[in-house]
N, C-alpha and C positions, 0 to 999 in steps of 0.2 A: 692341395692335391697330396702333399707329403703326409699330412695329419689322416687323410683317407687311406693312404697306402699302408701308414704304420699307426693304427689305433692303438695296440698294445703298448707301444712306445710312448704315447701321449697320455694313457692312463697311468702308466708306471711313473712318469715325470709329476703328475699331479699327486700320486701316493707318496713320493718321495718329499715332496714340498710341504704334504700335510704332516708328515711324520716329523721334519724338521721344526715345523711350527710348534707342534706339540712338545718335542723335546725342549725347544727354547722356551717355552712357557713353564714347564716343570722346573728347568734350571733357574729361570728368573725367580719364581716363587720360592724354591728351596733357598736360593741366596739371601732373599728377605727374610726368611725364617731363621736363617743361621745368623743373619745381622742382629735381628731383634732379640733372640735368646743371649746372644753374646753381649749386646749392651745391658740387659736385664742382670746378667751374672756378674758383670763388672760392677754395676751399681751395688749388688749384695755384697760383694767383697769388700766395697768400701766402708759399708755399713757393718762390717765382720759377721755377715749373717751366712756361714760358711755352708751350712747344710742345705739351705735353699740355693746357694750359689752352684753347690754340686748338681743339683738337679737342672738348673737351667744349662750349665755346661754339658751336661750329659745329653740334654736334647738338641743342643747345637751340634754335638759331635754326630748325632745320628742324621743330620742334616748333611753334614760333610765328614765322612767317616776318616777320609784321608789327610784331613787338616791337621798340620803338625801343631800350629798355635793353639788350636782349639784343645787338642790332646794334651799339650804341656799346661795349659790353664786349669784343665780339669784335675790332672795330676797334683798340681800346686794347691787346688781347693781342697782336694781330698786330704793332702798332708797337714794343711792347717785344721781342718776339721778333727783328724785323728788327734792333733796335738790338743785341741780344744777338750775333747774326750778325755784324753789321758789325765788333763788337769782336773776336768770334772770328777773322775773317779776318785782322786786325792781329797777332794771336797766332799764328797760323798763320805768317805772314810772317817774325814774329819768331824762331819755333822754326826755320825753315829757315835763316834766317841764321846762328842759333848752331850749326848742323849737326845739328839735332834732326829728320832728315827723316821718320823713321817717324812721330812725333807730328804733324809737319806735314801728312803725307798723310792721316791721319785727321780733322784740323781741316779741311783744305782740302775733303775730301769731305763733311762735316757742312755746310759753308757752302754748297757746291754743291747739296746736297741740300734746303736750306731756301730759298735765294734763286736768281734766275736770273743769278747772277754769273759771267760768262764767264772773267774771271781766275781765279777760284778752281777752275772747271772744268778750265781748261788747267794750272794748277798740280798739280791731282790727277793728271790724266792723264800728265803728265811725270814726276812722282814715282813714280806706279804702275808705269811702264814700268821704271824705273831699279830700283827696289827689288824688284820681282818677278823682275826679271832677275837681281838680286844673291842671292835667296833660293833659286833653284832651282839643281838639280845640273846642272853642265855637263858632258857626257860626248861620248867620240868612241870608236867600236867599232872596234878594230884589225882589219886584213883576217885572215882564217882560212879554213879549207878545209871549214867545215860551213856555209857560206853564211847566216851571220848578219851582218848590216850594220846601219847607223844606221837603217834603216827599221824595226828592231824596237822602237825606242826613241821613235819619231815621235809616237806618240799617248798616250804614258804621262805624265799630269799630275805636273808636278814635275820632270821631266827636260827639258833643253835640249840638242839634239843639235848640236855644233859640229865642222865638218870641219876642224879644225887642231889642232896640238899647243901647249900652253904650260901653265905650273906650276898654272894654275887649272882646267884641263880634266883631269877624270878619264879615264884611258886604260882603256878596258874592253877585257878579252881573254877571248874564249869558246873553249873547247876541248871536245872530246867524247873519252870512252873508246870503243874498239871496241865495236860492237853485238855484243851475244851473243844468239845464236839458240837458244831452247830448245824442246823438244816434252814435253809432258805428257799421259800417255794413262792412262785409267782405264775401268773395266767396271762396270756395276751391272745388276741383274735387273729387269725390267719385268714386271708381272702385267696380264693382261686376261682376258676370258672369250670364249668362242666357243659357237655351237650345235654339239652334237656328236649330237644326236638328238632324239627325240620320245617322249613317254608319255601314255598314257591316264588321265585322273583324273575323279572326281566332279566335275560341273559346279558351281563355286562360285556361279553365279547363282541355282541352284535353292535353296540355303540362303539367299542375300539376299532372295528372293521369298517364302521361306517365313517369314522374320523379318518381313517387311512386312505379310504376310497376318495373322499373330498380333498385331501391333501394331494392325491395322485392326479385328480382331475386339474387342480390347479397347475401342477408341475407339466401336465400334458398340454395344456392350453398354452403355457409359455414357451414350451419347446416348439409347438406348432407354429407359433408367431416367428420365433426365431428361424425355423426352417423356410417359411414364406419369404422373409427378409433376405435370408442368404441366396434363395433361389433368384430372387430379382436381381441381386448385386452380381451374381454369376451370370445371369443373362446379358446384363449391361457391360461387363468386362468382355464377354463373348462377342457382343456386337461391336465394341471398341476395337477388339484384336483384329476383327474381320475388316474394319475400315482402315485400319493403319496397314493392315496386310496389302490391300488394294493400292494404297496410296505409295506404299514401298515399292509394289511392282510397277507402278505407273514411273516413278521416280528412276527405277532402275532401266527401264525401257528408253526413257528420254536420255539417259547418260549414254546409251549405245550409240546415238547418232553421231556421225562423224564431222557435220558442219558446225559443232559448237564452238562458241568463242571460249577463250580462257575464263573471263568473268562469268559467262554463263554456266560453264562447266563448274566452277567453284560454287556458284550458287545452288546449283543442283546438289551437288555433294553435302553442302551445309544441311539443306531440307533433308537429305536422305539420312544423315546422322542424327537430326531431330527426330525423324519418324522412328527410326530404329530405337532410339532412347525411349520413346512413348511406347513402342511396341513392348519393349521388355518389363517396362513398369507395369503395363495393364495385364501382361502375362503372368508376372508374379503375384498381382492382385487376384488374378483369376485362380492361381493355383491355390493361394490361401484361402479364398472363399469357399473353393472345392472341399479343402480339407476340413474347414469348419463345418460345412454343410454334411459332410460324411458323418463326422462326430455327432452332430445334433441328430441325424436319423437313426444313428445306432441307440443314442439316448431314447428317442422316441420308441423305437422298437422294444427296448427294454422296459420301459414305462407301461407300454402295452400289454406285455406279458404280466406285469404285476398286477395291472387293473383287471386282467382276466383271471388271475388266480384269486385275489380278493373277491371279485365278484362271485367265484366258485364257491369260495369259503361261506359267504353270506348266504348262499342258497342252502348249503349243508348244516349251518349252524342252528341249534335249536333256539326258537325266541324265548324260551323260558327255562329255568334251572332250578333245581331243588338244593338248598343250602342249609348247613345246621345253624341251630339257633344256641347261642351261649349265654348262660345264666349265672350270675354271681353265687358263690357258696361260702359261707362263713363258718369257721369251726375253731374250737378253743385248743390251745396248746399249753402245756404245763411244763415250767421251768424249775429244775431244782438244783440247788448246789449244796454240796456237803463240805463242810470246811472244818479242818482240825488244825488249831493254833495253840502255840505255847510261847512263852518267852525264855530266851537262853540268856544266863547271866554268865560272865567272865570276870572274876575278882582277881586282881593283880595288886598287891601290896596294900590291901585293905580297900582298894578303889573298885567299884564295880561297875562294869560296862553291861547294856542290855542291847538285846535285839529281837525283834519278832521272827518266829519261825512259823510258816504257814503252809500248808498244802490244801488242795481241794479237788472235788471231782464234780462235774457238772453234765447235765443232759437234758434234753427236751423229749415230750412223750405226747402222745395222743391215741385216742381209741381208733377204730377201723371206721372209715366212712365208705361204705359201699357205692354210694350215689357217684361219688366221684372216683372211684376205683383206687382208693388211697388204703394201703394196709395200716394195721395197727403198728405203733412205734412205742414198744414198752420203755418204761425208766430204767436206765441202767447207770448207777451212780455206786461208788465205793463207800462202804460203811467205815465206821470207826476203826474196827479191826484192821480191814484192808488198807487204810489210810496211814496206819502207824508206821509200817516199813518205810514208806515214802517220807513220812515226818522226820524219822531217823537220817535218812539221806540228806534231807534238807538242812536238817541240824548241823551235820558236818560241813556243810558248805558254809552255812552261817557262821559258825566256828572260824572256818579259815579266813572269813571276811574279817571277823573281829581281831584275829590275829595278824592280819595284814595292816590292819588300821594300827595297831600297836608299833608295827614296824615302821610306817610312814610317819606316826609322831615322832619315834626317836630319829628318823632320818633327817626330819625338818628341825628337830631340837638341836642336832649337831650344827647345823647351818646357823640357826638363830644365835648359838652359844659364840660361834665364830664372829657375829656381827656385833655382838655386845662387850666383847673383851677388848682392851687396848693393847694387851700383851701379844705381840707379833707371833711368839712361838705358839703360845696357846690358839691364837687364830689359825695358823697353819696346821695344827694337830687337829682341830675341830673339823676343818674342811677337809682334811684327808680321811679322817673317820666318817665323815658324812659321804665321800666317794666311795669308799671301802664297803661301806655296809651292804649296799646292794650292788649286784653285777651290772646294773644300768649305769652305774657310775654316779658322778656328782652332776648337779643341776647346772644349768648354763652360767649362772652367776658366780657359782662357787668354783667352777672350772676357769672361769675368767679370772678371778680373784687369784688362785693359785698360779696361773700362767704367769700374771703380770708380776707377782711377787718373785717367781724363779727369773723371769727375764732381768728385773732391774738388780737382782743380786749376782747372777752368773752370766750376764750377757745375752746376745741373740746369736751365739754361734750355733745353735740348733733350735728347732721349733719344739717347745714343750706342748704337746698333744695331750691333755691331763687324763683324759678317760681311758687313753690307750696305754699311759704309762702307768695308771692305777692297776689296771687288769691287763697286764702285759702278755700273761699266758692263760 
């Protein structure tokens, strides 16, 4: 009763309970996350991985911003990381003094990444310019008669164009064979169809309508059988209802008598209860049968209308129709491909590389065929003169591919040099040159080797992401 009188109060209590549950769940999850971050950070501190520990303590503090213990531990981890970075700066300066500039580059980069130390940043930028310049291939394209100059190499990563001659600059010489113009022609047979006339045939719509009419007749017969069956059931239930109604009235009259014994009265009441139950059952069955009968009669009416519609369509559908006659038609198509081909030569230090340069123009043609309504399609292909500018454009593209291959070879050569030497400094220098040559950085194996070498020598106070450090800015 109270809930009915105060429905808003009940809803408010439910809302408060739900809110309490949600807040409790969030606090529980937050507590678990905070505990996990703290345990991870503590383990990292034990292994002196200060940079990763700072990250974990920071995440833990986000979960519990007011937790003083977390804040103190984060401050302590940052202090140890700063001390490690200060020590690393000294080691970077020492490495540079000893001529280990590649190693110094990565150490300066790590210090600049961890701290706002301007001297480390300046030193990194100075060594980066020096070592990247040294790692790249310096080239000069000699004058030629095919219009390939230094602009071809400007945007190729790993190449440095220099407009002068000395022993450190690779002199590139491009040449091209005389273009060869070729015409290739072939024929093929194309097949199509055209309307060559017409013929009179039996109307296929007649057969379709006859099939529909036969299906409807079958459905109509089935529904009529169902109607007759339901009608019999309805009559039976109606008859039963009348019988039970009469019996019910008779029992009710007997119960009105005043001279009935208790036993007799109880017996009549039991009989009346049974009769009432039977009466209810047959009344329900009567209603169900009446409902099904109504539905089946509606279906019968609908199908009668469909039968009339199809019968009317049969009357008005012509028995025969005129249809087109299709005939195969073959005709010859001519295919032509005009090709302009040459060979591009790139000579570097008396070693010549070659690449094929090719452009083409192709088309199909055929005369007019009025019978099938096909208009003429004339051959439209480019001749040698028209293909020449396209060959020149393709030549630039192929020249850049050859230059890129030159860079890729040197890029891998640095890596192979590092694998073949037993000198740790030479190995380190070659791996750094490999990573500096292209903006993409070192390959996975080279980066892994450099990371392992740095971690072994300087510890795991911070993570050495080699490709980030190589190209820090």
